[in-house]
Every structure is written in C-alpha cells, then in structure tokens.
mmCIF file of the N, C-alpha and C atoms, coordinates in Angstrom:
data_MODEL
# 
_entry.id   MODEL 
# 
loop_
_atom_site.group_PDB 
_atom_site.id 
_atom_site.type_symbol 
_atom_site.label_atom_id 
_atom_site.label_alt_id 
_atom_site.label_comp_id 
_atom_site.label_asym_id 
_atom_site.label_entity_id 
_atom_site.label_seq_id 
_atom_site.pdbx_PDB_ins_code 
_atom_site.Cartn_x 
_atom_site.Cartn_y 
_atom_site.Cartn_z 
_atom_site.occupancy 
_atom_site.B_iso_or_equiv 
_atom_site.pdbx_formal_charge 
_atom_site.auth_seq_id 
_atom_site.auth_comp_id 
_atom_site.auth_asym_id 
_atom_site.auth_atom_id 
_atom_site.pdbx_PDB_model_num 
ATOM 1   N N  . MET A 1 1  ? 182.238 46.547 86.613 1.00 0.00 ? 1  MET A N  1 
ATOM 2   C CA . MET A 1 1  ? 181.002 46.380 87.340 1.00 0.00 ? 1  MET A CA 1 
ATOM 3   C C  . MET A 1 1  ? 180.485 44.973 87.076 1.00 0.00 ? 1  MET A C  1 
ATOM 4   N N  . SER A 1 2  ? 180.104 44.304 88.155 1.00 0.00 ? 2  SER A N  1 
ATOM 5   C CA . SER A 1 2  ? 179.634 42.921 88.025 1.00 0.00 ? 2  SER A CA 1 
ATOM 6   C C  . SER A 1 2  ? 178.228 42.897 87.412 1.00 0.00 ? 2  SER A C  1 
ATOM 7   N N  . PRO A 1 3  ? 177.839 41.750 86.868 1.00 0.00 ? 3  PRO A N  1 
ATOM 8   C CA . PRO A 1 3  ? 176.488 41.642 86.297 1.00 0.00 ? 3  PRO A CA 1 
ATOM 9   C C  . PRO A 1 3  ? 175.393 41.916 87.341 1.00 0.00 ? 3  PRO A C  1 
ATOM 10  N N  . GLU A 1 4  ? 175.630 41.520 88.580 1.00 0.00 ? 4  GLU A N  1 
ATOM 11  C CA . GLU A 1 4  ? 174.645 41.758 89.645 1.00 0.00 ? 4  GLU A CA 1 
ATOM 12  C C  . GLU A 1 4  ? 174.507 43.253 89.944 1.00 0.00 ? 4  GLU A C  1 
ATOM 13  N N  . GLU A 1 5  ? 175.631 43.953 89.958 1.00 0.00 ? 5  GLU A N  1 
ATOM 14  C CA . GLU A 1 5  ? 175.601 45.398 90.195 1.00 0.00 ? 5  GLU A CA 1 
ATOM 15  C C  . GLU A 1 5  ? 174.904 46.126 89.040 1.00 0.00 ? 5  GLU A C  1 
ATOM 16  N N  . GLU A 1 6  ? 175.192 45.681 87.840 1.00 0.00 ? 6  GLU A N  1 
ATOM 17  C CA . GLU A 1 6  ? 174.565 46.282 86.667 1.00 0.00 ? 6  GLU A CA 1 
ATOM 18  C C  . GLU A 1 6  ? 173.053 46.050 86.695 1.00 0.00 ? 6  GLU A C  1 
ATOM 19  N N  . GLU A 1 7  ? 172.646 44.848 87.069 1.00 0.00 ? 7  GLU A N  1 
ATOM 20  C CA . GLU A 1 7  ? 171.217 44.529 87.153 1.00 0.00 ? 7  GLU A CA 1 
ATOM 21  C C  . GLU A 1 7  ? 170.533 45.391 88.220 1.00 0.00 ? 7  GLU A C  1 
ATOM 22  N N  . GLU A 1 8  ? 171.181 45.577 89.358 1.00 0.00 ? 8  GLU A N  1 
ATOM 23  C CA . GLU A 1 8  ? 170.623 46.405 90.428 1.00 0.00 ? 8  GLU A CA 1 
ATOM 24  C C  . GLU A 1 8  ? 170.519 47.866 89.974 1.00 0.00 ? 8  GLU A C  1 
ATOM 25  N N  . ARG A 1 9  ? 171.513 48.331 89.262 1.00 0.00 ? 9  ARG A N  1 
ATOM 26  C CA . ARG A 1 9  ? 171.507 49.706 88.739 1.00 0.00 ? 9  ARG A CA 1 
ATOM 27  C C  . ARG A 1 9  ? 170.346 49.911 87.765 1.00 0.00 ? 9  ARG A C  1 
ATOM 28  N N  . ILE A 1 10 ? 170.125 48.960 86.887 1.00 0.00 ? 10 ILE A N  1 
ATOM 29  C CA . ILE A 1 10 ? 169.023 49.030 85.921 1.00 0.00 ? 10 ILE A CA 1 
ATOM 30  C C  . ILE A 1 10 ? 167.683 48.989 86.651 1.00 0.00 ? 10 ILE A C  1 
ATOM 31  N N  . LYS A 1 11 ? 167.593 48.145 87.676 1.00 0.00 ? 11 LYS A N  1 
ATOM 32  C CA . LYS A 1 11 ? 166.364 48.033 88.457 1.00 0.00 ? 11 LYS A CA 1 
ATOM 33  C C  . LYS A 1 11 ? 166.025 49.359 89.132 1.00 0.00 ? 11 LYS A C  1 
ATOM 34  N N  . ARG A 1 12 ? 167.009 50.001 89.752 1.00 0.00 ? 12 ARG A N  1 
ATOM 35  C CA . ARG A 1 12 ? 166.773 51.291 90.414 1.00 0.00 ? 12 ARG A CA 1 
ATOM 36  C C  . ARG A 1 12 ? 166.345 52.353 89.408 1.00 0.00 ? 12 ARG A C  1 
ATOM 37  N N  . ALA A 1 13 ? 167.000 52.376 88.255 1.00 0.00 ? 13 ALA A N  1 
ATOM 38  C CA . ALA A 1 13 ? 166.651 53.358 87.222 1.00 0.00 ? 13 ALA A CA 1 
ATOM 39  C C  . ALA A 1 13 ? 165.219 53.138 86.731 1.00 0.00 ? 13 ALA A C  1 
ATOM 40  N N  . ALA A 1 14 ? 164.828 51.896 86.547 1.00 0.00 ? 14 ALA A N  1 
ATOM 41  C CA . ALA A 1 14 ? 163.469 51.587 86.092 1.00 0.00 ? 14 ALA A CA 1 
ATOM 42  C C  . ALA A 1 14 ? 162.443 51.988 87.142 1.00 0.00 ? 14 ALA A C  1 
ATOM 43  N N  . GLN A 1 15 ? 162.753 51.770 88.413 1.00 0.00 ? 15 GLN A N  1 
ATOM 44  C CA . GLN A 1 15 ? 161.832 52.155 89.485 1.00 0.00 ? 15 GLN A CA 1 
ATOM 45  C C  . GLN A 1 15 ? 161.660 53.671 89.527 1.00 0.00 ? 15 GLN A C  1 
ATOM 46  N N  . ARG A 1 16 ? 162.754 54.398 89.396 1.00 0.00 ? 16 ARG A N  1 
ATOM 47  C CA . ARG A 1 16 ? 162.676 55.865 89.409 1.00 0.00 ? 16 ARG A CA 1 
ATOM 48  C C  . ARG A 1 16 ? 161.878 56.365 88.209 1.00 0.00 ? 16 ARG A C  1 
ATOM 49  N N  . ALA A 1 17 ? 162.126 55.779 87.057 1.00 0.00 ? 17 ALA A N  1 
ATOM 50  C CA . ALA A 1 17 ? 161.397 56.183 85.852 1.00 0.00 ? 17 ALA A CA 1 
ATOM 51  C C  . ALA A 1 17 ? 159.911 55.883 86.006 1.00 0.00 ? 17 ALA A C  1 
ATOM 52  N N  . GLY A 1 18 ? 159.575 54.725 86.553 1.00 0.00 ? 18 GLY A N  1 
ATOM 53  C CA . GLY A 1 18 ? 158.180 54.360 86.777 1.00 0.00 ? 18 GLY A CA 1 
ATOM 54  C C  . GLY A 1 18 ? 157.491 55.332 87.714 1.00 0.00 ? 18 GLY A C  1 
ATOM 55  N N  . TYR A 1 19 ? 158.182 55.726 88.770 1.00 0.00 ? 19 TYR A N  1 
ATOM 56  C CA . TYR A 1 19 ? 157.625 56.693 89.717 1.00 0.00 ? 19 TYR A CA 1 
ATOM 57  C C  . TYR A 1 19 ? 157.300 58.003 89.017 1.00 0.00 ? 19 TYR A C  1 
ATOM 58  N N  . HIS A 1 20 ? 158.222 58.484 88.213 1.00 0.00 ? 20 HIS A N  1 
ATOM 59  C CA . HIS A 1 20 ? 158.011 59.762 87.528 1.00 0.00 ? 20 HIS A CA 1 
ATOM 60  C C  . HIS A 1 20 ? 156.903 59.661 86.480 1.00 0.00 ? 20 HIS A C  1 
ATOM 61  N N  . LEU A 1 21 ? 156.783 58.516 85.829 1.00 0.00 ? 21 LEU A N  1 
ATOM 62  C CA . LEU A 1 21 ? 155.699 58.330 84.859 1.00 0.00 ? 21 LEU A CA 1 
ATOM 63  C C  . LEU A 1 21 ? 154.339 58.346 85.547 1.00 0.00 ? 21 LEU A C  1 
ATOM 64  N N  . VAL A 1 22 ? 154.238 57.673 86.684 1.00 0.00 ? 22 VAL A N  1 
ATOM 65  C CA . VAL A 1 22 ? 152.972 57.649 87.423 1.00 0.00 ? 22 VAL A CA 1 
ATOM 66  C C  . VAL A 1 22 ? 152.642 59.046 87.939 1.00 0.00 ? 22 VAL A C  1 
ATOM 67  N N  . LYS A 1 23 ? 153.644 59.752 88.420 1.00 0.00 ? 23 LYS A N  1 
ATOM 68  C CA . LYS A 1 23 ? 153.426 61.113 88.920 1.00 0.00 ? 23 LYS A CA 1 
ATOM 69  C C  . LYS A 1 23 ? 152.952 62.025 87.785 1.00 0.00 ? 23 LYS A C  1 
ATOM 70  N N  . ALA A 1 24 ? 153.574 61.920 86.630 1.00 0.00 ? 24 ALA A N  1 
ATOM 71  C CA . ALA A 1 24 ? 153.179 62.744 85.482 1.00 0.00 ? 24 ALA A CA 1 
ATOM 72  C C  . ALA A 1 24 ? 151.764 62.391 85.026 1.00 0.00 ? 24 ALA A C  1 
ATOM 73  N N  . ALA A 1 25 ? 151.427 61.116 84.989 1.00 0.00 ? 25 ALA A N  1 
ATOM 74  C CA . ALA A 1 25 ? 150.081 60.701 84.591 1.00 0.00 ? 25 ALA A CA 1 
ATOM 75  C C  . ALA A 1 25 ? 149.053 61.244 85.576 1.00 0.00 ? 25 ALA A C  1 
ATOM 76  N N  . SER A 1 26 ? 149.390 61.245 86.852 1.00 0.00 ? 26 SER A N  1 
ATOM 77  C CA . SER A 1 26 ? 148.498 61.785 87.876 1.00 0.00 ? 26 SER A CA 1 
ATOM 78  C C  . SER A 1 26 ? 148.250 63.270 87.644 1.00 0.00 ? 26 SER A C  1 
ATOM 79  N N  . GLU A 1 27 ? 149.295 64.010 87.311 1.00 0.00 ? 27 GLU A N  1 
ATOM 80  C CA . GLU A 1 27 ? 149.150 65.442 87.054 1.00 0.00 ? 27 GLU A CA 1 
ATOM 81  C C  . GLU A 1 27 ? 148.316 65.702 85.796 1.00 0.00 ? 27 GLU A C  1 
ATOM 82  N N  . VAL A 1 28 ? 148.495 64.873 84.778 1.00 0.00 ? 28 VAL A N  1 
ATOM 83  C CA . VAL A 1 28 ? 147.702 65.021 83.555 1.00 0.00 ? 28 VAL A CA 1 
ATOM 84  C C  . VAL A 1 28 ? 146.232 64.764 83.862 1.00 0.00 ? 28 VAL A C  1 
ATOM 85  N N  . LEU A 1 29 ? 145.930 63.719 84.629 1.00 0.00 ? 29 LEU A N  1 
ATOM 86  C CA . LEU A 1 29 ? 144.543 63.425 84.980 1.00 0.00 ? 29 LEU A CA 1 
ATOM 87  C C  . LEU A 1 29 ? 143.934 64.544 85.819 1.00 0.00 ? 29 LEU A C  1 
ATOM 88  N N  . ALA A 1 30 ? 144.710 65.115 86.717 1.00 0.00 ? 30 ALA A N  1 
ATOM 89  C CA . ALA A 1 30 ? 144.220 66.244 87.517 1.00 0.00 ? 30 ALA A CA 1 
ATOM 90  C C  . ALA A 1 30 ? 143.906 67.430 86.615 1.00 0.00 ? 30 ALA A C  1 
ATOM 91  N N  . ALA A 1 31 ? 144.765 67.694 85.641 1.00 0.00 ? 31 ALA A N  1 
ATOM 92  C CA . ALA A 1 31 ? 144.530 68.798 84.711 1.00 0.00 ? 31 ALA A CA 1 
ATOM 93  C C  . ALA A 1 31 ? 143.282 68.548 83.876 1.00 0.00 ? 31 ALA A C  1 
ATOM 94  N N  . ILE A 1 32 ? 143.083 67.339 83.432 1.00 0.00 ? 32 ILE A N  1 
ATOM 95  C CA . ILE A 1 32 ? 141.876 67.001 82.664 1.00 0.00 ? 32 ILE A CA 1 
ATOM 96  C C  . ILE A 1 32 ? 140.641 67.203 83.523 1.00 0.00 ? 32 ILE A C  1 
ATOM 97  N N  . GLY A 1 33 ? 140.723 66.827 84.788 1.00 0.00 ? 33 GLY A N  1 
ATOM 98  C CA . GLY A 1 33 ? 139.600 67.030 85.701 1.00 0.00 ? 33 GLY A CA 1 
ATOM 99  C C  . GLY A 1 33 ? 139.255 68.505 85.850 1.00 0.00 ? 33 GLY A C  1 
ATOM 100 N N  . VAL A 1 34 ? 140.277 69.339 85.958 1.00 0.00 ? 34 VAL A N  1 
ATOM 101 C CA . VAL A 1 34 ? 140.050 70.786 86.075 1.00 0.00 ? 34 VAL A CA 1 
ATOM 102 C C  . VAL A 1 34 ? 139.381 71.318 84.805 1.00 0.00 ? 34 VAL A C  1 
ATOM 103 N N  . VAL A 1 35 ? 139.855 70.883 83.658 1.00 0.00 ? 35 VAL A N  1 
ATOM 104 C CA . VAL A 1 35 ? 139.266 71.336 82.397 1.00 0.00 ? 35 VAL A CA 1 
ATOM 105 C C  . VAL A 1 35 ? 137.806 70.912 82.316 1.00 0.00 ? 35 VAL A C  1 
ATOM 106 N N  . LEU A 1 36 ? 137.518 69.673 82.674 1.00 0.00 ? 36 LEU A N  1 
ATOM 107 C CA . LEU A 1 36 ? 136.139 69.197 82.611 1.00 0.00 ? 36 LEU A CA 1 
ATOM 108 C C  . LEU A 1 36 ? 135.234 69.965 83.566 1.00 0.00 ? 36 LEU A C  1 
ATOM 109 N N  . GLU A 1 37 ? 135.737 70.301 84.741 1.00 0.00 ? 37 GLU A N  1 
ATOM 110 C CA . GLU A 1 37 ? 134.951 71.101 85.679 1.00 0.00 ? 37 GLU A CA 1 
ATOM 111 C C  . GLU A 1 37 ? 134.688 72.493 85.107 1.00 0.00 ? 37 GLU A C  1 
ATOM 112 N N  . GLU A 1 38 ? 135.695 73.068 84.470 1.00 0.00 ? 38 GLU A N  1 
ATOM 113 C CA . GLU A 1 38 ? 135.533 74.398 83.880 1.00 0.00 ? 38 GLU A CA 1 
ATOM 114 C C  . GLU A 1 38 ? 134.535 74.377 82.720 1.00 0.00 ? 38 GLU A C  1 
ATOM 115 N N  . LEU A 1 39 ? 134.490 73.286 81.977 1.00 0.00 ? 39 LEU A N  1 
ATOM 116 C CA . LEU A 1 39 ? 133.610 73.190 80.822 1.00 0.00 ? 39 LEU A CA 1 
ATOM 117 C C  . LEU A 1 39 ? 132.169 72.894 81.206 1.00 0.00 ? 39 LEU A C  1 
ATOM 118 N N  . ARG A 1 40 ? 131.952 72.467 82.440 1.00 0.00 ? 40 ARG A N  1 
ATOM 119 C CA . ARG A 1 40 ? 130.576 72.220 82.872 1.00 0.00 ? 40 ARG A CA 1 
ATOM 120 C C  . ARG A 1 40 ? 129.823 73.538 82.872 1.00 0.00 ? 40 ARG A C  1 
ATOM 121 N N  . GLY A 1 41 ? 128.675 73.541 82.262 1.00 0.00 ? 41 GLY A N  1 
ATOM 122 C CA . GLY A 1 41 ? 127.854 74.746 82.253 1.00 0.00 ? 41 GLY A CA 1 
ATOM 123 C C  . GLY A 1 41 ? 127.101 74.877 83.569 1.00 0.00 ? 41 GLY A C  1 
ATOM 124 N N  . PRO A 1 42 ? 126.515 76.035 83.824 1.00 0.00 ? 42 PRO A N  1 
ATOM 125 C CA . PRO A 1 42 ? 125.768 76.232 85.067 1.00 0.00 ? 42 PRO A CA 1 
ATOM 126 C C  . PRO A 1 42 ? 124.544 75.310 85.159 1.00 0.00 ? 42 PRO A C  1 
ATOM 127 N N  . ASP A 1 43 ? 123.993 74.901 84.025 1.00 0.00 ? 43 ASP A N  1 
ATOM 128 C CA . ASP A 1 43 ? 122.830 74.014 84.043 1.00 0.00 ? 43 ASP A CA 1 
ATOM 129 C C  . ASP A 1 43 ? 123.211 72.565 84.302 1.00 0.00 ? 43 ASP A C  1 
ATOM 130 N N  . ASP A 1 44 ? 124.466 72.205 84.049 1.00 0.00 ? 44 ASP A N  1 
ATOM 131 C CA . ASP A 1 44 ? 124.901 70.815 84.226 1.00 0.00 ? 44 ASP A CA 1 
ATOM 132 C C  . ASP A 1 44 ? 124.798 70.371 85.682 1.00 0.00 ? 44 ASP A C  1 
ATOM 133 N N  . GLY A 1 45 ? 125.049 71.265 86.613 1.00 0.00 ? 45 GLY A N  1 
ATOM 134 C CA . GLY A 1 45 ? 125.020 70.902 88.021 1.00 0.00 ? 45 GLY A CA 1 
ATOM 135 C C  . GLY A 1 45 ? 123.616 70.677 88.541 1.00 0.00 ? 45 GLY A C  1 
ATOM 136 N N  . GLU A 1 46 ? 122.615 71.187 87.858 1.00 0.00 ? 46 GLU A N  1 
ATOM 137 C CA . GLU A 1 46 ? 121.234 71.060 88.308 1.00 0.00 ? 46 GLU A CA 1 
ATOM 138 C C  . GLU A 1 46 ? 120.606 69.740 87.891 1.00 0.00 ? 46 GLU A C  1 
ATOM 139 N N  . GLN A 1 47 ? 121.292 68.933 87.118 1.00 0.00 ? 47 GLN A N  1 
ATOM 140 C CA . GLN A 1 47 ? 120.738 67.665 86.663 1.00 0.00 ? 47 GLN A CA 1 
ATOM 141 C C  . GLN A 1 47 ? 120.900 66.571 87.700 1.00 0.00 ? 47 GLN A C  1 
ATOM 142 N N  . GLY A 1 48 ? 121.538 66.860 88.800 1.00 0.00 ? 48 GLY A N  1 
ATOM 143 C CA . GLY A 1 48 ? 121.672 65.876 89.862 1.00 0.00 ? 48 GLY A CA 1 
ATOM 144 C C  . GLY A 1 48 ? 122.874 64.957 89.721 1.00 0.00 ? 48 GLY A C  1 
ATOM 145 N N  . SER A 1 49 ? 123.766 65.257 88.801 1.00 0.00 ? 49 SER A N  1 
ATOM 146 C CA . SER A 1 49 ? 124.959 64.421 88.655 1.00 0.00 ? 49 SER A CA 1 
ATOM 147 C C  . SER A 1 49 ? 126.088 65.033 89.486 1.00 0.00 ? 49 SER A C  1 
ATOM 148 N N  . PRO A 1 50 ? 126.444 64.385 90.586 1.00 0.00 ? 50 PRO A N  1 
ATOM 149 C CA . PRO A 1 50 ? 127.477 64.955 91.451 1.00 0.00 ? 50 PRO A CA 1 
ATOM 150 C C  . PRO A 1 50 ? 128.866 64.830 90.814 1.00 0.00 ? 50 PRO A C  1 
ATOM 151 N N  . ILE A 1 51 ? 129.764 65.707 91.234 1.00 0.00 ? 51 ILE A N  1 
ATOM 152 C CA . ILE A 1 51 ? 131.145 65.644 90.774 1.00 0.00 ? 51 ILE A CA 1 
ATOM 153 C C  . ILE A 1 51 ? 131.850 64.549 91.566 1.00 0.00 ? 51 ILE A C  1 
ATOM 154 N N  . VAL A 1 52 ? 132.515 63.674 90.871 1.00 0.00 ? 52 VAL A N  1 
ATOM 155 C CA . VAL A 1 52 ? 133.270 62.610 91.520 1.00 0.00 ? 52 VAL A CA 1 
ATOM 156 C C  . VAL A 1 52 ? 134.747 62.971 91.435 1.00 0.00 ? 52 VAL A C  1 
ATOM 157 N N  . ARG A 1 53 ? 135.404 63.023 92.569 1.00 0.00 ? 53 ARG A N  1 
ATOM 158 C CA . ARG A 1 53 ? 136.834 63.340 92.611 1.00 0.00 ? 53 ARG A CA 1 
ATOM 159 C C  . ARG A 1 53 ? 137.597 62.090 92.974 1.00 0.00 ? 53 ARG A C  1 
ATOM 160 N N  . ILE A 1 54 ? 138.681 61.849 92.270 1.00 0.00 ? 54 ILE A N  1 
ATOM 161 C CA . ILE A 1 54 ? 139.533 60.705 92.546 1.00 0.00 ? 54 ILE A CA 1 
ATOM 162 C C  . ILE A 1 54 ? 140.905 61.232 92.907 1.00 0.00 ? 54 ILE A C  1 
ATOM 163 N N  . ASP A 1 55 ? 141.358 60.945 94.122 1.00 0.00 ? 55 ASP A N  1 
ATOM 164 C CA . ASP A 1 55 ? 142.681 61.357 94.566 1.00 0.00 ? 55 ASP A CA 1 
ATOM 165 C C  . ASP A 1 55 ? 143.653 60.210 94.349 1.00 0.00 ? 55 ASP A C  1 
ATOM 166 N N  . ILE A 1 56 ? 144.749 60.509 93.676 1.00 0.00 ? 56 ILE A N  1 
ATOM 167 C CA . ILE A 1 56 ? 145.783 59.514 93.405 1.00 0.00 ? 56 ILE A CA 1 
ATOM 168 C C  . ILE A 1 56 ? 147.002 59.867 94.209 1.00 0.00 ? 56 ILE A C  1 
ATOM 169 N N  . GLU A 1 57 ? 147.478 58.925 94.989 1.00 0.00 ? 57 GLU A N  1 
ATOM 170 C CA . GLU A 1 57 ? 148.665 59.168 95.807 1.00 0.00 ? 57 GLU A CA 1 
ATOM 171 C C  . GLU A 1 57 ? 149.788 58.277 95.363 1.00 0.00 ? 57 GLU A C  1 
# 
C-alpha cells in the first residue's frame, strides 16, 4: 500500500470515528437533558424560567 493510500485510509477512519464521537456526545447531552427535566420539581416551572431545548444534528 502506497503512503498516499495509507494516509487516505487513516483519514477515512478518523472521520468515521469523529462522527461516532459526536453522535455519542449528542446522545449523552440528550440524556442529561431528560434527567434535568425529570428532576425539575412542580414549583420550578412556576418561576418563569422556560425550558430551553437544543437540537443537535
């Protein structure tokens, strides 16, 4: 395998790994958001602080 082919192979692997890391981080943040919503008490919503949702694509 030529050095150029090896470099391209490493580049593709790094891109795939980066994609999966970002996807996993997005899922972790979504889970944290769900936990925080569940932990909000019934009185917390009456203080006028709206829930802010962030969608990551």
